[in-house]
C-alpha positions in Angstrom: 16.0 8.8 -11.2 17.5 9.5 -14.7 14.0 9.0 -16.3 12.0 10.8 -13.8 14.3 13.4 -12.3 13.2 12.4 -8.9 15.0 10.0 -6.3 12.9 7.0 -5.1 11.5 7.6 -1.6 10.0 4.3 -0.9 10.6 0.6 -2.0 7.9 -2.0 -2.3 9.5 -5.3 -2.2 8.3 -7.8 -4.7 5.9 -10.3 -3.0 6.5 -8.3 0.2 9.5 -10.6 0.7 12.4 -9.1 2.7 15.8 -10.5 3.6 19.1 -9.4 5.0 20.4 -9.0 1.4 17.5 -6.6 0.7 18.2 -4.5 3.9 21.8 -4.3 3.0 21.1 -3.1 -0.4 18.0 -0.9 -0.2 18.2 2.1 2.2 14.6 3.2 1.8 11.4 2.8 3.9 9.6 -0.3 2.5 5.9 -0.3 1.8 3.5 -3.3 2.0 0.0 -2.0 2.5 -3.1 -3.8 3.3 -3.9 -6.4 0.6 -6.9 -8.2 -0.6 -5.1 -10.8 -2.6 -6.3 -8.9 -5.8 -3.6 -10.6 -7.8 -5.6 -13.8 -7.7 -8.2 -14.1 -10.3 -10.4 -16.2 -8.0 -11.0 -13.3 -5.7 -14.2 -11.7 -6.8 -14.9 -8.0 -7.3 -17.1 -8.0 -4.3 -14.5 -9.8 -2.2 -12.1 -7.1 -3.3 -14.5 -4.3 -2.3 -15.4 -5.8 1.0 -11.7 -6.5 1.9 -10.5 -3.0 1.2 -13.5 -1.4 3.0 -13.0 -3.6 6.0 -9.3 -2.9 6.2 -9.4 0.8 5.7 -7.9 2.6 8.7 -6.5 6.0 9.5 -3.2 6.4 7.9 -3.4 3.1 6.2 -1.9 2.1 2.8 -4.0 0.0 0.6 -2.1 -2.5 -1.7 -3.7 -3.2 -5.0 -2.1 -4.6 -8.1 -1.8 -3.1 -11.6 -1.2 -6.1 -13.8 -2.5 -7.2 -17.2 -6.0 -8.3 -17.4 -6.7 -7.5 -13.8 -10.2 -6.2 -14.7 -11.7 -7.3 -11.4 -9.5 -4.8 -9.4 -10.5 -2.0 -12.0 -14.2 -2.8 -11.4 -13.7 -3.0 -7.6 -12.1 0.5 -7.6 -15.3 1.8 -9.1 -17.0 0.8 -5.9 -14.2 1.3 -3.4 -13.3 4.9 -4.3 -16.8 6.4 -4.0 -17.5 4.4 -0.9 -14.3 5.5 0.8 -14.9 9.2 -0.2 -18.4 9.0 1.1 -17.1 7.8 4.5 -14.7 10.8 4.7 -11.5 9.2 3.5 -9.0 11.0 1.5 -6.5 9.7 -1.1 -2.9 11.0 -0.9 0.6 10.1 -2.1 3.0 8.3 0.1 5.0 11.4 0.6 1.8 13.4 1.6 0.7 10.6 4.0 3.8 10.8 6.1 4.2 14.5 5.8 0.7 15.0 7.0 1.2 12.7 10.0 4.4 14.4 10.9 6.3 11.0 10.6 9.6 10.6 9.1 9.5 7.0 7.5 12.5 4.8 8.4 14.5 2.5 6.3 13.6 -1.2 6.6 10.2 -0.7 8.3 7.7 -2.5 6.1 4.9 0.1 6.3 1.2 -0.9 6.0 0.2 2.3 7.8 2.2 5.6 8.6 2.4 5.2 12.4 3.9 1.6 12.1 7.1 1.0 14.1 7.7 -2.7 13.7 8.9 -4.5 10.6 5.6 -6.1 10.0 2.2 -4.8 10.9 0.8 -7.1 13.5 -2.8 -6.4 12.8 -2.9 -7.3 9.1 
């Protein structure tokens, strides 16, 4: 908050690991998203592309990792973004996603899509 001037609105638990301690400490909506294991160098560019395109859903959150030397995800995004745009998808911020769906995100729900109401998305 001191550096950006903005209060955090969401929390992405490392490794998507949650616990009672985390619930007691962080009073924010949690974000998981749909992942394609892009943190794993063994996952090819095409596997990343296919995974994201197959998992895309209305009000969905896509989880990709920004880490050193993750050139495969960068390459995959060069295909993913145009493909999703061509299919009519839009990219929005987390705040826009919830505002546009009229949903108030709840603390301690681990969101993979905006309309989720349970801790974990059962259709991941």
